[in-house]
C-alpha positions as CSV (number, residue, x, y, z in Angstrom):
1,M,-6.6,7.0,-36.6
2,P,-8.1,6.5,-39.9
3,L,-5.6,5.2,-42.5
4,K,-5.1,7.0,-46.1
5,Q,-2.5,4.5,-47.2
6,A,-4.7,2.6,-50.2
7,F,-1.2,2.0,-52.2
8,A,0.7,0.4,-49.1
9,A,-2.2,-1.6,-48.1
10,A,-2.3,-2.8,-51.7
11,F,1.4,-3.8,-51.7
12,M,1.0,-5.6,-48.3
13,A,-1.9,-7.7,-49.8
14,G,0.4,-8.8,-53.0
15,Q,-1.8,-6.5,-55.1
16,F,1.3,-5.6,-57.4
17,A,2.2,-9.2,-58.3
18,E,1.6,-8.3,-62.3
19,A,3.7,-5.6,-61.8
20,A,6.8,-5.9,-64.2
21,I,9.5,-7.0,-61.8
22,T,13.6,-7.0,-63.2
23,V,16.0,-9.1,-61.3
24,V,19.2,-6.9,-60.5
25,S,22.6,-7.8,-59.6
26,P,25.7,-6.1,-57.9
27,E,27.3,-5.8,-61.5
28,D,24.7,-3.8,-63.1
29,D,24.2,-0.6,-63.3
30,F,21.1,-0.2,-61.0
31,Q,21.0,3.8,-61.7
32,E,20.7,3.6,-65.2
33,I,18.0,1.0,-64.8
34,L,16.0,3.2,-62.2
35,D,16.5,5.7,-64.7
36,N,14.6,4.0,-67.4
37,A,11.9,2.2,-65.4
38,S,7.9,2.7,-65.9
39,P,5.4,3.3,-63.1
40,G,4.7,0.4,-61.4
41,D,8.2,-1.3,-62.2
42,G,9.4,-3.7,-59.5
43,F,13.0,-4.7,-59.3
44,R,14.4,-7.4,-57.1
45,L,18.1,-7.2,-55.9
46,L,19.8,-10.3,-55.4
47,P,22.4,-10.5,-52.4
48,G,25.2,-8.5,-52.5
49,V,26.6,-4.9,-52.1
50,Y,25.5,-2.2,-54.4
51,K,27.3,0.7,-55.5
52,N,26.9,3.8,-57.3
53,E,29.9,4.5,-59.3
54,D,28.7,7.9,-60.5
55,L,30.9,10.0,-57.8
56,T,29.0,13.2,-59.1
57,S,25.9,12.2,-57.9
58,K,24.5,13.1,-54.3
59,Y,22.9,9.8,-54.2
60,G,23.7,6.3,-53.9
61,F,20.7,5.9,-55.6
62,R,17.4,7.9,-56.7
63,V,13.9,7.0,-57.4
64,S,12.0,9.6,-59.2
65,V,9.3,7.3,-61.4
66,P,6.0,6.7,-59.3
67,N,4.8,3.4,-58.0
68,I,8.3,1.6,-57.9
69,I,8.9,-1.2,-55.7
70,I,12.4,-2.3,-54.5
71,T,12.7,-5.3,-52.8
72,G,15.8,-7.0,-52.0
73,T,16.5,-10.6,-49.5
74,G,16.6,-9.1,-46.1
75,D,18.9,-9.7,-43.5
76,G,21.8,-7.0,-44.2
77,R,22.5,-9.3,-47.2
78,T,21.5,-6.7,-50.1
79,K,23.4,-3.9,-49.0
80,I,24.1,0.1,-50.6
81,V,27.1,1.1,-49.7
82,Y,28.7,4.6,-49.8
83,N,31.1,5.3,-52.7
84,D,33.9,6.3,-50.5
85,A,36.4,7.1,-53.2
86,E,38.0,10.5,-52.6
87,E,36.0,12.7,-55.4
88,S,32.9,11.4,-54.3
89,Q,29.7,14.2,-53.6
90,Q,27.4,11.3,-52.6
91,D,25.1,11.9,-49.5
92,T,21.9,9.9,-49.2
93,G,21.7,6.5,-49.7
94,L,18.3,5.7,-51.0
95,Y,16.1,9.0,-52.0
96,A,12.9,8.9,-53.8
97,A,11.4,12.3,-54.7
98,P,9.4,13.6,-58.2
99,R,12.2,14.1,-60.9
100,G,11.2,17.7,-61.3
101,D,12.2,20.5,-63.1
102,G,16.0,20.7,-63.3
103,S,17.5,20.4,-59.4
104,N,14.5,21.5,-57.7
105,C,13.2,18.6,-56.1
106,E,16.9,17.5,-54.6
107,F,17.0,16.7,-51.1
108,D,19.4,19.6,-50.3
109,L,16.8,22.6,-51.7
110,T,14.1,24.2,-49.5
111,E,11.8,25.5,-52.5
112,G,9.0,24.1,-53.1
113,C,8.8,20.9,-55.7
114,P,6.4,21.6,-58.6
115,D,5.1,17.6,-58.3
116,I,4.8,14.5,-56.4
117,L,5.9,11.3,-56.3
118,D,2.8,9.0,-55.9
119,G,3.8,5.2,-54.8
120,F,7.0,4.4,-53.5
121,V,8.0,0.8,-51.9
122,V,11.3,-0.5,-50.3
123,K,11.2,-3.9,-48.6
124,G,14.4,-6.0,-47.7
125,L,17.4,-3.5,-47.9
126,S,20.3,-2.2,-45.8
127,V,21.6,0.8,-46.4
128,E,25.3,1.5,-44.9
129,G,27.6,3.9,-44.2
130,F,26.6,7.5,-46.1
131,P,27.8,10.8,-44.7
132,G,24.0,12.4,-45.1
133,N,20.5,10.3,-44.8
134,G,19.9,6.5,-45.3
135,I,16.7,6.3,-46.6
136,Q,15.0,9.6,-47.8
137,T,11.5,10.6,-48.8
138,R,10.4,13.6,-49.9
139,W,7.3,14.9,-51.8
140,V,6.3,11.3,-52.0
141,E,2.7,10.2,-51.1
142,N,1.6,6.4,-50.5
143,F,5.3,4.8,-49.4
144,V,6.2,1.6,-47.4
145,V,9.7,1.2,-45.8
146,Q,9.4,-2.6,-44.5
147,N,12.3,-4.6,-43.4
148,C,14.8,-1.9,-44.3
149,E,18.1,-1.6,-42.1
150,S,20.2,1.9,-41.9
151,I,23.2,1.9,-40.5
152,D,25.7,4.3,-39.6
153,N,24.3,7.0,-41.7
154,L,25.4,10.1,-40.1
155,R,22.9,12.4,-40.6
156,N,19.5,10.6,-40.5
157,G,18.6,7.3,-40.8
158,L,15.2,6.9,-42.0
159,Y,14.0,10.5,-43.0
160,L,10.5,11.3,-43.8
161,T,10.5,14.6,-45.3
162,I,7.2,16.4,-46.8
163,S,6.0,13.2,-47.6
164,S,2.4,11.8,-46.7
165,H,0.8,8.3,-46.2
166,G,3.3,6.0,-45.3
167,L,4.1,3.0,-43.6
168,V,7.5,2.0,-41.7
169,K,7.4,-1.6,-40.6
170,N,9.7,-4.2,-39.1
171,S,12.9,-1.6,-40.0
172,K,15.7,-1.0,-38.0
173,S,18.1,2.6,-38.1
174,T,21.0,3.1,-36.0
175,G,24.2,5.2,-35.8
176,S,22.9,8.5,-36.7
177,F,24.4,11.9,-35.4
178,D,20.6,13.7,-35.8
179,S,18.1,11.2,-35.8
180,A,17.7,7.0,-36.2
181,L,13.9,7.9,-37.7
182,W,12.4,11.6,-38.5
183,V,8.9,12.5,-39.7
184,A,9.9,16.2,-40.9
185,G,6.5,18.1,-42.4
186,S,4.7,14.8,-43.2
187,T,1.2,13.8,-42.8
188,D,-0.5,10.1,-42.0
189,V,2.8,8.2,-41.2
190,N,2.8,5.0,-39.2
191,V,6.0,3.4,-37.6
192,T,5.7,0.1,-36.0
193,G,7.4,-2.8,-35.1
194,T,10.9,-0.5,-35.7
195,E,14.3,-0.7,-33.5
196,L,15.7,2.6,-33.5
197,A,18.8,3.1,-31.4
198,Y,22.5,4.4,-30.8
199,S,21.4,7.8,-32.2
200,T,21.3,11.4,-31.0
201,T,17.1,10.8,-31.1
202,G,15.4,7.9,-31.6
203,F,12.4,8.7,-33.3
204,E,12.0,12.5,-34.1
205,V,9.1,14.5,-35.3
206,T,8.5,17.5,-36.0
207,V,6.2,20.0,-38.0
208,S,3.7,17.2,-38.9
209,A,0.3,15.8,-38.4
210,D,-1.2,12.3,-37.8
211,V,2.0,10.5,-36.4
212,D,1.6,7.3,-35.3
213,G,4.3,5.3,-33.4
214,K,3.5,1.7,-32.2
215,N,5.2,-1.2,-30.8
216,N,8.9,0.4,-31.6
217,Y,11.9,-0.6,-29.6
218,I,13.6,2.9,-28.9
219,H,16.6,1.9,-26.8
220,D,20.3,3.4,-26.2
221,N,20.0,6.9,-27.9
222,T,20.5,10.3,-26.2
223,V,16.9,10.9,-26.3
224,G,14.3,8.3,-27.1
225,I,11.3,10.3,-28.4
226,G,12.1,13.8,-29.6
227,L,8.5,15.8,-30.0
228,Y,10.4,19.1,-30.8
229,H,9.7,22.6,-31.6
230,P,9.5,24.2,-35.0
231,N,12.7,25.4,-34.4
232,M,14.6,22.4,-34.4
233,A,13.9,21.9,-38.1
234,G,14.9,25.1,-38.8
235,T,11.5,26.5,-39.5
236,D,8.7,29.1,-38.0
237,E,6.0,27.0,-39.0
238,E,3.6,25.2,-36.7
239,N,3.7,21.6,-35.4
240,E,0.3,20.1,-36.6
241,G,0.1,17.6,-33.6
242,N,-2.2,14.2,-33.5
243,W,0.9,12.2,-32.7
244,H,-0.1,9.1,-30.7
245,F,2.7,6.8,-29.1
246,Q,1.5,3.3,-28.1
247,N,2.9,-0.1,-26.9
248,N,6.7,0.9,-27.6
249,R,9.7,-0.3,-25.4
250,I,11.6,2.5,-24.4
251,H,14.9,2.0,-22.3
252,N,18.6,3.0,-21.7
253,N,18.2,6.5,-23.6
254,N,20.9,8.1,-21.7
255,L,23.7,7.7,-24.7
256,P,26.4,10.6,-24.4
257,N,25.6,13.0,-27.6
258,P,27.3,11.2,-30.5
259,A,27.1,14.4,-32.6
260,P,30.1,16.3,-33.5
261,V,31.1,18.9,-30.8
262,G,29.3,22.3,-32.2
263,S,26.8,21.0,-34.2
264,F,23.0,22.0,-33.8
265,C,22.1,18.5,-32.5
266,S,24.9,17.9,-29.7
267,Y,23.3,21.1,-27.5
268,L,20.4,17.8,-27.1
């Protein structure tokens, strides 16, 4: 299918080499750094564990500035982890969305956001242990998730919502009660070379258009690939279709459903 991922292609070709690069360590306040970023800034995260100490935040970390590039060291050495203090309100590990007006662009609201976040790249990060989602885009155009891991984020691992022109490449997502990867309400999303396992659904698509899944490894889920009716996403909107799956390795998707009994996903 024709791709419109100019931003993604430019990143892959190294055309953002002149962006301002800030080296970040686990001792730094990464959320404050992100809040003060300028469009086009890049951040290289040193190995270690990154935890947001703001217990009132809904997120491990939130990106609200366009064209931000976050690069970790890969191989699980750069980790964003859930702050499990008793008062913690954190839900989603890494959330990219426009800042919006007030709170109307947050992950848990269904009303339309007035803005679009144009450009988001994350590479070489592991996001672990959040009660909600691992890495989520919402109202984002032109995004790349590459060489990332989502581990035991209990709702969804890689959650691509109301977004367009995106690439997920050479990543891994395991241990979610909903989906290891879910493309929801999105357009022109390519997923390639990615492992999706040990979740209720490995690769889910609902209410989306132009979704391409190639060369992925999908195994040991309850459902390997779920192309679901819109009501599985809690909406009566129509699926737009044009979904292509090629050269995927899919096997052993007979995992006893891990979702909590009585939950929506437990009925799959």
